[in-house]
N, C-alpha and C positions, 0 to 999 in steps of 0.2 A: 482529261484531267475532273479531276472531282469539283466540286464547289467547295464543299467542306474538307478542312484538312489536318482539324481537330489542334494546330498546333499553336491555338491564338487563346485556345482554353483555360490558358494559367495569365492572361491577361497582356500577353506582348503579342508583335505584330513585328513583320519583317520589311524592312524598307526596300528599295533599290539597292541590289549590292550583297545579301543576305544581310547586314545587321538589325537585330534584334530590338527594340527599346519596347517600354510601356506604353500603350493603347491611348494614353491620355498624354504624351511626350508633344512640345507644342509642336514639332516636325507634322506629326498624325493629322493634331487638330487643324493644321493649316491644308495640307493637301485634302484633308476631309471635308473641311468648307469649302475648297473650291471644288470639289467633286458635288457638293450638296445645291452650290450655286449654276453646276451644268447641268444639273435639273432643273432647278428652275428656270434654265435658258432654254432648254427641251420644252418644257410646261408653256412659254411664251410661243415658243415658233410652232406649237401644235394649235394655236388659235387661227384664228382669218383675219391674214393680212398681205401684203404685197408679197409676192416670190422674191421678190429683192431680201427684201428683210429678214424674209427666212434663209435666203441662200449667206447671207451676213453671219447670222444665227449660227448657222450649219459650223461657217468658219472662225466663229467666236469658239465653238464648243470645242472645235480640233485643237485649237491655241489652248483649251484650258486640259487637256488633257497633255498637253507639252506641259503647262505651270506646274499639273500637277507629276509629271515624272522628276522635273527639275527642283520639285519639293522633298518628293520621296527620296532625294538620294543625295545623303551624307558626304561634305566635302571629301573623306577619306578615301571613300566608294568610287567618285567622278574619272580618278585616272586608274586605268585596270594596269593590270601587272605587266602587262606590253608598252606601256606608255600611252595606249591610247583613251584618249576621252571619251568616258561611256555616252556621254550626252552631247557628242561633237554633231550629229547631226539633228538633233533637238536645241531648241533655245528660241527666244524670244528679238523679233529683231527689226531693225525701225522700221520698215514697212509693213511691220502689225500692227506697229503703233500709227501709222501716217494711214491706214487704211480705218481705223476707228477713228481717228480727227477728220478725215475727210467725208465721213458717214456724220459727223456732231454736226461739221462747216455746211453741207448738205442741208441738214433736216432742218437746221437753224434757220437758214436762209428762208424756208417756208413758213418759221413761223412768227408769232406776233414776239415784240419784245418782253421779257421777262419783267414785270417789274414789283413783283413778290415773290415769296416762297408760294408757293401749294400744297395743297393737302391731298395724299396720297389717294388714288379712287377717281371713281368717275365712271369705269367701264373695268370688267373681270380683267381683260388682256393689259390694260393700264395697272390697274392694281398688282397683277405679276411679276411689270418691271419693276414697280416700285420695289416688290419683296427681291426681288435678285440684285437691283440697287445695292441695298441694305445689305446682303448676305455678301457681297462684290466689295463690301467696307470693310466687312468682320473679316473675309478673305484677307485681304491688304491689312489690314492691322497687327492679325497674326503673323503674315509674310513678315512685316517688319519687326515682330518681337523674335521671331526667329532668326533673324537678321541680324540682329541683334547680340545673338549666342553663336549661331553659325551664319557667317556669310552667306548668302545667296546672292545669285543675279540679280544686278539691278536693272536692268531691262522687267523683270517678273515684277517688281514691285511696280514700278511703272504702266507696264501691260493692265494690273488691275487697278491701279489708279484711274486710268482713263477707261476702262471699260467703266467703270460703276458711273464716269460722265455719258459714257455714250448710254446705258442704261437709262439715264437720268431724262436725257434729251429725246431718247425713244418713246419713253412715256410719255412725252408733253409732241410728240408726232403723232405717235397714235392718238392720242386726247384731239387731236386736230381733227385727223382722218377720220375719224370715227364721230366725230362731231360732240363728243362727251364734255361735260363741262367740268371744267378745271377750275378748283375753287381755290379762289386766294386766302393766305393764311395774314391776315391784318390783327397785326396784338391790340388787346385792349387796352384804351388810354386809364 
């Protein structure tokens, strides 16, 4: 398989199922941002941290490939001519959300209560988590935008929402583990 096909030289690309769309189509923006997020999570996973966090991040990266496939498939291409759903073995399921929620709950039990917003930073790994969180929020906004145009799975949007929460709490937990200073944002009076 060649990496370059030259089929995109005119500013279009193929979605899952073969439909060609402009490269700036909201569907491309959506799954492209999920791909960007996945790369940021790979960068987080490359940092020094507990193997448990690394394993959870690998699971998240796997789920993000699923999210990308869902976003790359227009509704009219979800069902094959045979009547079979192209995405039948893919999908975000309740247990994917539960994994994130359980991880959030476990990390929060080990953290002091949050009384203020915190400024991103304090340690490189923590900063990477905050960058990934922001990219995740952008992916979520784009998925919601796409959903207004062409409906997508509700679970996909829920997963991105919960993942941004997870990344925020992971940033706090890593700050705690690394004994990095967490600077509170206190508005001027």
